LUMMARMI-181829 format. One line per 4 residues: number of its first residue (from 1); their letters; for each residue x, z, y of N, C-alpha, C. Coordinates in steps of 0.2 Angstrom, whole numbers, always signed. Layout:
<atoms>
NUM> a> X:Z:Y:X:Z:Y:X:Z:Y | ... $
</atoms>
This chain:
<atoms>
1> xxxx> +79:+246:+72:+75:+240:+72:+77:+236:+79 | +79:+230:+78:+80:+226:+84:+74:+225:+89 | +76:+224:+95:+71:+223:+100:+67:+217:+99 | +60:+217:+99:+56:+211:+98:+55:+210:+91 $
5> xxxx> +58:+214:+86:+56:+213:+79:+50:+217:+77 | +48:+216:+71:+42:+220:+68:+44:+225:+63 | +40:+230:+62:+41:+235:+57:+41:+232:+50 | +45:+234:+45:+44:+232:+38:+38:+234:+35 $
9> xxxx> +35:+230:+31:+28:+232:+28:+30:+236:+22 | +25:+241:+21:+26:+244:+15:+23:+241:+9 | +24:+243:+3:+21:+240:-3:+13:+240:-3 | +10:+245:+0:+3:+245:+0:+0:+240:+5 $
13> xxxx> +4:+239:+11:+2:+234:+16:+3:+227:+13 | +8:+226:+9:+9:+219:+6:+3:+218:+1 | +2:+223:-3:-4:+222:-8:-10:+220:-4 | -12:+224:+1:-18:+223:+5:-18:+216:+8 $
17> xxxx> -13:+214:+11:-12:+207:+14:-13:+201:+8 | -10:+203:+2:-11:+198:-3:-18:+197:-5 | -21:+203:-6:-28:+203:-8:-33:+199:-3 | -31:+200:+3:-35:+197:+8:-34:+189:+8 $
21> xxxx> -28:+187:+7:-26:+180:+7:-30:+177:+0 | -29:+181:-5:-32:+178:-11:-40:+178:-11 | -43:+183:-7:-50:+183:-6:-52:+177:-2 | -48:+176:+4:-50:+170:+8:-49:+163:+5 $
25> xxxx> -44:+162:+1:-43:+156:-3:-49:+155:-8 | -51:+161:-11:-56:+160:-16:-63:+158:-13 | -64:+161:-7:-71:+160:-3:-71:+153:-1 | -65:+150:+1:-65:+143:+4:-66:+139:-2 $
29> xxxx> -63:+140:-8:-64:+136:-14:-71:+136:-16 | -74:+142:-16:-81:+142:-18:-86:+138:-13 | -84:+139:-6:-88:+135:-1:-87:+128:-2 | -81:+125:-4:-80:+118:-5:-83:+116:-11 $
33> xxxx> -83:+119:-16:-87:+117:-22:-95:+117:-21 | -97:+122:-17:-104:+122:-15:-106:+116:-11 | -102:+114:-6:-103:+109:-2:-103:+102:-6 | -98:+101:-10:-98:+95:-14:-104:+94:-19 $
37> xxxx> -106:+100:-22:-112:+100:-26:-119:+98:-22 | -119:+101:-16:-125:+100:-12:-125:+92:-9 | -119:+90:-8:-119:+83:-5:-121:+78:-11 | -118:+79:-17:-120:+75:-23:-128:+76:-24 $
41> xxxx> -131:+82:-23:-138:+82:-25:-142:+78:-19 | -140:+79:-13:-143:+75:-8:-143:+67:-9 | -137:+65:-11:-136:+58:-12:-140:+56:-18 | -141:+60:-23:-145:+58:-29:-153:+58:-27 $
45> xxxx> -155:+63:-23:-162:+64:-22:-164:+58:-17 | -160:+56:-12:-162:+52:-7:-159:+45:-8 | -156:+44:-14:-153:+37:-16:-148:+34:-11 | -144:+39:-9:-138:+37:-4:-132:+38:-8 $
49> xxxx> -127:+34:-5:-120:+35:-8:-117:+42:-5 | -112:+44:-9:-109:+51:-8:-105:+50:-1 | -102:+44:+0:-98:+44:+6:-103:+44:+12 | -109:+41:+11:-113:+41:+17:-116:+48:+19 $
53> xxxx> -117:+52:+13:-119:+59:+15:-113:+63:+18 | -107:+62:+15:-101:+65:+19:-101:+63:+26 | -102:+57:+28:-102:+55:+35:-107:+58:+39 | -113:+59:+36:-118:+62:+40:-117:+70:+40 $
57> xxxx> -114:+73:+35:-113:+80:+36:-106:+82:+40 | -102:+77:+41:-96:+78:+45:-97:+81:+52 | -94:+86:+54:-95:+89:+60:-88:+90:+64 | -84:+85:+63:-77:+85:+66:-73:+91:+64 $
61> xxxx> -69:+94:+69:-65:+99:+67:-68:+106:+69 | -74:+106:+69:-77:+113:+71:-81:+116:+65 | -78:+115:+59:-82:+118:+54:-83:+125:+54 | -78:+129:+57:-78:+136:+57:-81:+139:+63 $
65> xxxx> -83:+134:+68:-85:+137:+75:-92:+139:+75 | -94:+144:+79:-100:+147:+79:-104:+143:+84 | -111:+142:+83:-115:+138:+87:-117:+142:+93 | -118:+138:+98:-121:+141:+105:-128:+144:+104 $
69> xxxx> -129:+149:+107:-136:+152:+107:-141:+147:+111 | -147:+148:+110:-152:+144:+113:-152:+145:+121 | -152:+140:+125:-152:+140:+132:-158:+139:+135 | -162:+144:+138:-168:+144:+141:-168:+140:+147 $
73> xxxx> -162:+140:+151:-162:+136:+157:-161:+129:+156 | -158:+127:+151:-157:+120:+149:-164:+117:+147 | -168:+121:+143:-175:+119:+142:-179:+118:+148 | -179:+123:+152:-183:+123:+158:-181:+117:+163 $
77> xxxx> -175:+116:+163:-172:+110:+168:-174:+104:+165 | -174:+103:+158:-176:+97:+155:-184:+95:+156 | -188:+101:+156:-195:+100:+157:-196:+98:+164 | -193:+101:+169:-195:+100:+176:-193:+93:+178 $
81> xxxx> -187:+91:+175:-185:+84:+176:-189:+79:+174 | -192:+80:+168:-197:+75:+165:-203:+75:+169 | -205:+81:+172:-211:+81:+176:-210:+77:+183 | -204:+78:+185:-202:+74:+191:-202:+66:+190 $
85> xxxx> -200:+64:+184:-199:+57:+183:-206:+54:+181 | -211:+58:+178:-217:+55:+175:-221:+53:+181 | -222:+46:+181:-227:+43:+185:-225:+43:+192 | -219:+45:+194:-216:+45:+201:-211:+40:+202 $
89> xxxx> -206:+39:+197:-200:+35:+198:-200:+30:+193 | -198:+24:+195:-197:+18:+191:-191:+19:+186 | -192:+15:+180:-187:+16:+175:-180:+13:+178 | -175:+16:+177:-168:+15:+180:-167:+18:+186 $
93> xxxx> -172:+22:+189:-171:+26:+195:-173:+33:+194 | -173:+35:+188:-176:+42:+186:-170:+47:+187 | -172:+53:+188:-168:+59:+188:-165:+60:+182 | -158:+62:+182:-155:+65:+176:-151:+71:+178 $
97> xxxx> -149:+75:+173:-145:+81:+174:-139:+79:+179 | -139:+82:+184:-133:+81:+189:-135:+76:+194 | -140:+73:+194:-142:+68:+199:-149:+71:+203 | -151:+77:+202:-157:+79:+205:-155:+82:+212 $
101> xxxx> -159:+80:+217:-157:+82:+224:-157:+90:+224 | -153:+92:+229:-152:+99:+230:-158:+103:+231 | -162:+101:+235:-169:+104:+237:-173:+105:+231 | -173:+100:+226:-177:+101:+220:-174:+106:+216 $
105> xxxx> -167:+106:+215:-163:+111:+211:-165:+118:+214 | -165:+119:+220:-166:+126:+223:-173:+128:+221 | -178:+123:+221:-185:+125:+219:-185:+127:+211 | -181:+123:+207:-181:+125:+200:-178:+132:+199 $
109> xxxx> -173:+133:+203:-170:+140:+202:-175:+146:+204 | -179:+145:+209:-183:+150:+211:-189:+150:+206 | -191:+145:+203:-196:+145:+198:-194:+149:+192 | -187:+147:+190:-184:+150:+184:-184:+158:+184 $
113> xxxx> -182:+160:+191:-181:+167:+192:-188:+171:+191 | -193:+167:+192:-200:+171:+192:-203:+171:+185 | -199:+168:+180:-202:+168:+173:-201:+175:+170 | -206:+177:+166:-206:+183:+163:-203:+182:+156 $
117> xxxx> -202:+188:+152:-199:+188:+146:-202:+183:+140 | -209:+183:+140:-212:+179:+135:-211:+171:+137 | -211:+170:+143:-209:+163:+145:-202:+161:+143 | -197:+165:+144:-190:+164:+143:-190:+163:+135 $
121> xxxx> -193:+167:+131:-193:+167:+124:-196:+160:+122 | -201:+158:+125:-204:+151:+123:-199:+146:+125 | -196:+146:+130:-191:+141:+132:-185:+141:+127 | -183:+147:+124:-178:+147:+119:-180:+144:+113 $
125> xxxx> -186:+145:+111:-189:+142:+105:-189:+134:+105 | -191:+132:+111:-191:+125:+113:-184:+122:+112 | -179:+125:+115:-173:+123:+114:-170:+122:+107 | -172:+127:+103:-170:+127:+96:-173:+122:+92 $
129> xxxx> -179:+121:+93:-183:+115:+90:-180:+108:+92 | -179:+107:+98:-176:+101:+100:-169:+100:+97 | -165:+105:+96:-159:+105:+93:-159:+102:+86 | -164:+106:+82:-165:+104:+75:-167:+97:+74 $
133> xxxx> -172:+94:+79:-174:+88:+78:-169:+83:+79 | -164:+84:+84:-158:+80:+85:-153:+80:+80 | -152:+85:+76:-148:+86:+71:-150:+82:+65 | -157:+82:+63:-160:+79:+57:-161:+72:+58 $
137> xxxx> -160:+69:+64:-161:+62:+65:-156:+58:+62 | -158:+52:+59:-153:+48:+55:-149:+44:+60 | -142:+44:+59:-138:+39:+63:-138:+32:+61 | -140:+28:+65:-140:+21:+63:-133:+17:+63 $
141> xxxx> -128:+20:+66:-121:+18:+67:-117:+23:+66 | -111:+21:+64:-105:+26:+62:-100:+26:+68 | -102:+26:+74:-98:+26:+80:-93:+32:+80 | -96:+38:+78:-92:+44:+78:-87:+44:+73 $
145> xxxx> -88:+41:+67:-83:+40:+62:-77:+35:+65 | -79:+30:+68:-75:+25:+70:-70:+28:+76 | -73:+32:+80:-69:+35:+85:-65:+40:+83 | -67:+44:+78:-62:+49:+74:-56:+46:+71 $
149> xxxx> -58:+40:+68:-52:+36:+65:-47:+34:+70 | -49:+31:+75:-45:+29:+80:-41:+34:+84 | -44:+40:+85:-41:+45:+89:-36:+49:+84 | -38:+50:+78:-33:+53:+73:-27:+49:+72 $
153> xxxx> -28:+43:+70:-22:+38:+69:-18:+37:+75 | -21:+37:+81:-16:+37:+87:-12:+43:+88 | -15:+49:+86:-11:+55:+86:-5:+55:+81 | -7:+52:+75:-2:+52:+69:+4:+47:+71 $
157> xxxx> +2:+42:+75:+7:+37:+77:+12:+40:+81 | +10:+45:+86:+15:+48:+90:+19:+53:+86 | +16:+56:+81:+20:+61:+77:+25:+57:+73 | +23:+51:+70:+28:+47:+66:+34:+44:+70 $
161> xxxx> +32:+42:+77:+38:+40:+81:+43:+46:+82 | +40:+51:+84:+45:+57:+85:+49:+59:+78 | +45:+58:+73:+49:+60:+66:+55:+54:+65 | +53:+48:+67:+58:+43:+66:+64:+44:+71 $
165> xxxx> +63:+46:+77:+68:+47:+82:+72:+53:+79 | +69:+58:+76:+73:+64:+74:+77:+63:+68 | +74:+60:+63:+77:+59:+57:+80:+52:+55 | +78:+47:+59:+80:+40:+57:+77:+37:+51 $
169> xxxx> +71:+40:+49:+68:+38:+43:+64:+31:+44 | +62:+28:+39:+58:+22:+40:+51:+23:+37 | +46:+21:+41:+39:+23:+39:+34:+17:+39 | +29:+17:+35:+24:+12:+34:+17:+16:+33 $
173> xxxx> +13:+15:+38:+6:+18:+37:+1:+12:+38 | -4:+12:+34:-9:+7:+34:-16:+11:+33 | -20:+10:+37:-27:+13:+37:-33:+8:+38 | -37:+8:+33:-43:+3:+33:-49:+7:+32 $
177> xxxx> -55:+4:+33:-61:+7:+31:-62:+7:+24 | -66:+11:+21:-67:+12:+14:-74:+9:+12 | -78:+7:+16:-84:+4:+14:-87:+0:+19 | -92:-4:+18:-95:-9:+23:-99:-6:+28 $
181> xxxx> -101:+1:+27:-105:+4:+32:-101:+6:+38 | -95:+6:+38:-91:+8:+44:-88:+2:+47 | -86:+3:+53:-84:-3:+57:-77:-2:+60 | -73:+3:+58:-66:+3:+61:-62:-3:+59 $
185> xxxx> -57:-5:+64:-53:-10:+62:-47:-8:+59 | -43:-12:+55:-37:-10:+51:-32:-7:+56 | -29:-2:+54:-23:+1:+58:-17:+1:+54 | -12:-2:+58:-5:-3:+54:+0:+0:+59 $
189> xxxx> +5:+4:+56:+11:+7:+59:+16:+6:+55 | +21:+1:+56:+27:+0:+52:+33:+0:+56 | +38:+3:+54:+45:+2:+57:+48:-4:+56 | +53:-6:+60:+56:-12:+59:+59:-14:+53 $
193> xxxx> +63:-9:+49:+66:-11:+43:+60:-11:+37 | +55:-7:+38:+50:-8:+33:+46:-15:+34 | +45:-17:+40:+42:-24:+41:+47:-29:+38 | +53:-28:+39:+58:-33:+36:+58:-33:+28 $
197> xxxx> +57:-27:+25:+56:-26:+18:+50:-30:+15 | +45:-29:+19:+38:-32:+17:+39:-40:+17 | +43:-42:+22:+44:-49:+22:+48:-52:+17 | +53:-48:+15:+58:-50:+10:+56:-49:+3 $
201> xxxx> +52:-43:+2:+50:-42:-5:+44:-45:-7 | +39:-46:-2:+32:-49:-4:+30:-55:+0 | +35:-57:+5:+33:-63:+9:+27:-62:+12 | +25:-56:+15:+19:-55:+19:+20:-51:+25 $
205> xxxx> +16:-51:+30:+16:-47:+36:+12:-41:+35 | +13:-36:+39:+9:-30:+39:+2:-31:+40 | +0:-35:+45:-7:-36:+46:-10:-39:+40 | -7:-44:+37:-10:-47:+31:-11:-42:+25 $
209> xxxx> -6:-38:+25:-6:-32:+20:-12:-28:+21 | -14:-26:+27:-20:-22:+29:-26:-26:+27 | -26:-32:+29:-32:-36:+27:-34:-36:+20 | -28:-37:+16:-29:-37:+8:-32:-30:+6 $
213> xxxx> -29:-25:+9:-31:-18:+7:-38:-17:+8 | -40:-19:+14:-47:-19:+16:-52:-23:+12 | -50:-29:+10:-54:-33:+6:-55:-30:-1 | -49:-26:-4:-50:-23:-10:-54:-17:-10 $
217> xxxx> -54:-13:-4:-58:-7:-4:-65:-8:-2 | -67:-13:+2:-74:-14:+3:-77:-19:-2 | -74:-25:-3:-78:-29:-7:-75:-30:-15 | -70:-26:-16:-67:-26:-23:-63:-32:-25 $
221> xxxx> -61:-35:-20:-57:-41:-21:-50:-39:-24 | -49:-42:-30:-43:-41:-34:-44:-37:-40 | -51:-34:-41:-52:-30:-47:-53:-35:-53 | -56:-41:-52:-57:-45:-57:-51:-49:-60 $
225> xxxx> -52:-53:-65:-46:-57:-67:-43:-61:-62 | -36:-62:-63:-33:-66:-58:-34:-73:-59 | -36:-77:-53:-38:-84:-54:-31:-88:-52 | -30:-93:-56:-24:-97:-55:-24:-100:-48 $
229> xxxx> -19:-99:-44:-19:-102:-37:-18:-109:-38 | -21:-113:-33:-21:-120:-32:-15:-122:-28 | -9:-121:-31:-3:-123:-27:+1:-127:-32 | +6:-130:-29:+11:-135:-33:+15:-130:-38 $
233> xxxx> +17:-133:-43:+21:-130:-48:+28:-127:-45 | +31:-131:-41:+37:-129:-38:+36:-122:-34 | +30:-122:-31:+29:-116:-27:+28:-110:-31 | +25:-110:-37:+24:-105:-42:+31:-103:-45 $
237> xxxx> +35:-108:-46:+42:-107:-49:+46:-103:-43 | +45:-105:-37:+49:-101:-32:+46:-94:-31 | +40:-93:-32:+37:-86:-31:+40:-82:-37 | +40:-85:-43:+43:-81:-49:+50:-79:-48 $
241> xxxx> +54:-84:-45:+61:-82:-44:+62:-77:-39 | +58:-78:-33:+59:-73:-28:+57:-66:-30 | +51:-65:-33:+49:-59:-35:+53:-55:-40 | +56:-59:-45:+61:-56:-50:+67:-54:-46 $
245> xxxx> +70:-58:-42:+76:-56:-38:+75:-50:-34 | +69:-50:-30:+67:-44:-26:+67:-38:-30 | +64:-38:-36:+63:-32:-40:+70:-30:-43 | +74:-35:-45:+81:-33:-47:+85:-30:-41 $
249> xxxx> +84:-32:-35:+88:-29:-29:+86:-22:-28 | +79:-21:-28:+76:-14:-27:+78:-10:-32 | +78:-12:-39:+80:-7:-44:+87:-5:-44 | +92:-10:-43:+99:-9:-42:+101:-5:-36 $
253> xxxx> +97:-5:-31:+98:-1:-25:+96:+6:-26 | +91:+7:-30:+89:+14:-32:+94:+17:-37 | +96:+13:-42:+100:+16:-47:+107:+17:-45 | +110:+11:-43:+117:+11:-41:+119:+10:-34 $
257> xxxx> +114:+10:-30:+115:+9:-23:+119:+3:-21 | +117:-2:-25:+119:-9:-24:+116:-12:-18 | +120:-15:-13:+117:-19:-7:+112:-24:-10 | +107:-25:-6:+102:-30:-8:+105:-37:-8 $
261> xxxx> +104:-41:-13:+106:-48:-14:+114:-48:-17 | +117:-42:-18:+123:-42:-21:+124:-45:-28 | +119:-44:-32:+118:-46:-39:+113:-51:-40 | +115:-57:-42:+110:-62:-43:+107:-62:-51 $
265> xxxx> +101:-64:-52:+98:-64:-58:+102:-69:-62 | +103:-68:-68:+106:-72:-73:+102:-73:-79 | +98:-79:-79:+94:-80:-85:+97:-82:-91 | +103:-86:-90:+106:-89:-96:+110:-84:-100 $
269> xxxx> +113:-79:-97:+116:-73:-100:+113:-67:-98 | +107:-66:-99:+103:-60:-96:+105:-54:-100 | +106:-54:-106:+107:-48:-110:+114:-45:-108 | +119:-49:-107:+126:-47:-106:+127:-45:-98 $
273> xxxx> +125:-50:-94:+127:-50:-87:+122:-45:-83 | +116:-44:-86:+111:-40:-82:+110:-33:-86 | +107:-34:-92:+105:-28:-95:+111:-23:-97 | +116:-26:-100:+122:-22:-103:+126:-20:-97 $
277> xxxx> +127:-24:-92:+132:-23:-86:+129:-18:-81 | +122:-18:-80:+119:-14:-75:+114:-9:-78 | +112:-9:-84:+108:-4:-87:+101:-5:-84 | +98:-11:-83:+91:-12:-81:+88:-17:-85 $
281> xxxx> +82:-17:-86:+78:-22:-90:+72:-24:-87 | +70:-31:-87:+64:-34:-85:+59:-33:-91 | +55:-28:-90:+50:-26:-95:+43:-30:-94 | +39:-31:-99:+33:-34:-99:+33:-42:-98 $
285> xxxx> +39:-45:-100:+39:-52:-100:+34:-56:-104 | +29:-60:-102:+24:-62:-105:+25:-67:-111 | +31:-70:-111:+33:-76:-115:+36:-73:-122 | +36:-76:-127:+38:-73:-134:+46:-71:-134 $
289> xxxx> +50:-76:-131:+57:-75:-132:+60:-70:-126 | +56:-69:-121:+59:-65:-116:+63:-69:-111 | +66:-66:-106:+69:-70:-101:+76:-72:-103 | +77:-76:-109:+83:-78:-111:+84:-86:-111 $
293> xxxx> +89:-88:-107:+90:-95:-106:+84:-99:-104 | +80:-96:-100:+74:-99:-98:+73:-97:-91 | +76:-101:-86:+74:-101:-79:+67:-103:-78 | +63:-100:-73:+57:-102:-72:+56:-109:-71 $
297> xxxx> +61:-112:-68:+61:-120:-67:+61:-124:-74 | +63:-121:-79:+63:-124:-86:+57:-123:-90 | +52:-119:-87:+46:-117:-91:+41:-123:-90 | +36:-123:-95:+30:-127:-94:+25:-124:-89 $
301> xxxx> +20:-128:-87:+16:-126:-82:+12:-119:-84 | +9:-119:-90:+6:-113:-92:+10:-107:-93 | +16:-108:-95:+21:-103:-95:+23:-100:-88 | +23:-104:-83:+25:-102:-76:+19:-98:-74 $
305> xxxx> +13:-100:-75:+7:-97:-72:+7:-90:-76 | +8:-89:-82:+8:-83:-86:+13:-78:-83 | +19:-81:-81:+24:-76:-78:+22:-74:-71 | +20:-79:-67:+18:-77:-61:+12:-72:-60 $
309> xxxx> +7:-73:-65:+1:-68:-65:+4:-61:-67 | +8:-61:-72:+11:-54:-74:+15:-51:-69 | +19:-55:-65:+23:-52:-59:+18:-49:-54 | +13:-53:-52:+8:-51:-47:+4:-45:-49 $
313> xxxx> +2:-44:-55:-2:-39:-58:+3:-32:-59 | +9:-33:-59:+14:-27:-60:+15:-26:-67 | +12:-30:-72:+13:-29:-79:+21:-31:-81 | +24:-35:-77:+31:-37:-78:+35:-35:-72 $
317> xxxx> +39:-30:-74:+43:-27:-68:+49:-24:-71 | +54:-22:-66:+60:-20:-68:+60:-12:-70 | +64:-10:-74:+65:-3:-76:+72:-1:-78 | +74:+5:-76:+81:+7:-78:+81:+10:-85 $
321> xxxx> +87:+9:-88:+88:+11:-95:+92:+17:-95 | +90:+22:-99:+95:+28:-100:+101:+26:-104 | +106:+31:-104:+112:+30:-107:+111:+29:-115 | +106:+32:-118:+105:+32:-125:+101:+25:-126 $
325> xxxx> +97:+23:-122:+93:+17:-123:+98:+11:-122 | +103:+11:-117:+108:+6:-116:+112:+5:-122 | +114:+11:-125:+119:+11:-131:+115:+8:-137 | +109:+9:-138:+105:+6:-143:+104:-1:-142 $
329> xxxx> +103:-3:-136:+102:-10:-134:+108:-14:-136 | +114:-11:-134:+120:-15:-135:+121:-16:-143 | +120:-10:-146:+121:-11:-154:+116:-16:-157 | +110:-16:-154:+105:-21:-157:+107:-28:-155 $
333> xxxx> +110:-29:-149:+112:-36:-147:+118:-38:-151 | +123:-34:-152:+129:-36:-156:+127:-38:-164 | +122:-34:-166:+119:-35:-173:+116:-42:-173 | +112:-43:-169:+108:-50:-168:+113:-56:-168 $
337> xxxx> +118:-55:-163:+123:-60:-162:+127:-61:-169 | +129:-56:-172:+133:-57:-178:+129:-60:-184 | +122:-59:-184:+118:-62:-189:+116:-70:-188 | +118:-72:-182:+117:-79:-180:+112:-80:-175 $
341> xxxx> +109:-75:-172:+104:-76:-166:+108:-77:-160 | +106:-81:-156:+109:-82:-149:+107:-77:-144 | +111:-72:-143:+110:-67:-138:+114:-68:-132 | +121:-69:-134:+126:-70:-128:+127:-77:-128 $
345> xxxx> +125:-80:-122:+126:-87:-121:+132:-88:-116 | +137:-91:-119:+143:-93:-115:+143:-100:-113 | +144:-102:-107:+144:-109:-105:+151:-112:-108 | +150:-118:-111:+156:-121:-114:+160:-124:-108 $
349> xxxx> +167:-124:-108:+171:-127:-103:+170:-135:-103 | +169:-138:-98:+169:-145:-97:+175:-149:-100 | +174:-154:-104:+180:-157:-107:+183:-162:-102 | +189:-162:-101:+192:-167:-97:+192:-174:-100 $
353> xxxx> +191:-179:-96:+191:-186:-98:+199:-188:-98 | +201:-191:-104:+208:-193:-104:+208:-201:-105 | +214:-204:-104:+214:-211:-104:+213:-213:-112 | +216:-209:-116:+215:-211:-123:+208:-211:-125 $
357> xxxx> +204:-206:-123:+197:-206:-125:+193:-212:-122 | +195:-213:-115:+192:-219:-112:+193:-225:-115 | +199:-227:-118:+201:-233:-121:+197:-233:-128 | +196:-228:-131:+193:-228:-138:+186:-229:-137 $
361> xxxx> +183:-227:-132:+175:-228:-131:+174:-235:-128 | +179:-239:-125:+178:-245:-122:+178:-251:-126 | +175:-256:-125:+175:-262:-129:+182:-265:-129 | +184:-269:-134:+191:-272:-135:+192:-277:-129 $
365> xxxx> +198:-277:-126:+199:-282:-121:+206:-282:-120 | +209:-285:-114:+216:-286:-113:+219:-279:-113 | +225:-279:-116:+229:-273:-117:+233:-272:-110 | +234:-265:-109:+237:-264:-103:+245:-265:-104 $
369> xxxx> +249:-265:-99:+256:-267:-100:+259:-261:-104 | +256:-255:-104:+260:-250:-107:+257:-249:-114 | +253:-253:-117:+250:-252:-123:+255:-254:-129 | +255:-250:-134:+259:-250:-139:+259:-257:-143 $
373> xxxx> +253:-260:-143:+252:-266:-147:+256:-272:-144 | +256:-272:-137:+260:-277:-134:+268:-276:-136 | +270:-269:-136:+277:-268:-138:+278:-271:-145 | +273:-271:-150:+275:-274:-156:+275:-281:-157 $
377> xxxx> +274:-285:-152:+274:-292:-152:+268:-296:-153 | +262:-293:-153:+256:-296:-153:+255:-301:-147 | +252:-306:-149:+250:-311:-143:+245:-308:-138 | +245:-310:-132:+240:-307:-127:+234:-310:-129 $
381> xxxx> +229:-305:-129:+222:-307:-131:+220:-306:-138 | +225:-305:-142:+224:-304:-149:+221:-298:-150 | +217:-296:-156:+214:-290:-157:+219:-285:-159 | +219:-279:-156:+224:-274:-158:+223:-271:-165 $
385> xxxx> +229:-270:-168:+229:-267:-174:+225:-260:-175 | +222:-259:-180:+219:-252:-181:+224:-247:-180 | +221:-241:-177:+226:-235:-176:+226:-231:-182 | +231:-227:-182:+232:-222:-188:+226:-218:-189 $
389> xx> +223:-216:-183:+217:-211:-184:+211:-214:-187 | +211:-221:-187:+205:-225:-190:+206:-225:-197 $
</atoms>
């Protein structure tokens, strides 16, 4: 066996260790279930919310710590300090623990040494009673919860920074209060690239995102039906275009590792240039015909609002197609195109303007020097003879 190593466990030792581990996990699960059941019972009996009861029962990270024994000296010292302050010292100038003069403390120690066993037991009972009264008192504020929130997330920030330095990952952490009874401020930790992504994909800042999450968690803002925003139509159109393009960029980056912005959305030839070429689809389009030959700028006001609300709610979003789905989609598109439906839209080449077409469409007038009518001997200004095409 190498130096510093441990002896190999026998099968019996492994079995006993496994039994102990299973017993511990079972006891913890049973205690957790009992705790939740008791918390729900307290909340129903006293008409409190379950979160409020959990906050009152929270005892920090000392759930498995043993409680200190009753301290007779602390009870005796508190009693003597109250006697010294009563009727002798004005408010604001009274003695507290640690501020009592040394001569008074020496007198307290001599009196305490002279106590018998019954008096010591009485002091311990007084200490236990004071502790119980303090623990059962209702807390009017959740300062402890707020402090725990701040300290814990500050520690998490340090660990996330170290993780980013070690691995080069990008991180976004947002923490807000869950109900109106707490007072902690929103906490945001966002790396530089994650912040840029928020700005690019959703046109928002991390602090604004935290405020929106807090409003949703505390007041339920966003749970009801979406209200139409009071903004100009061109702003809604721009929002639709930006959201669609951002979703396309993200989907192609995940599927094909395409750089952001390398593929532009093609509304006119959506099926061929987007669906069939890259194997992605914009699902949940709220309009009947789908995103075919209909740029958001060509839609009516009601249609623009329908598309905007579907994009905001996440009902309309990009999805990748499997190889089988893509093959079936191509076959269906070819069948529709052959039956006369417009699936593949090809832009017609622009016709060049020629001199002949310009003279045909213009009113009769003086002939040019190179005109064939002049060559036939017609007088100048006379109407030209009809062409063969006429």
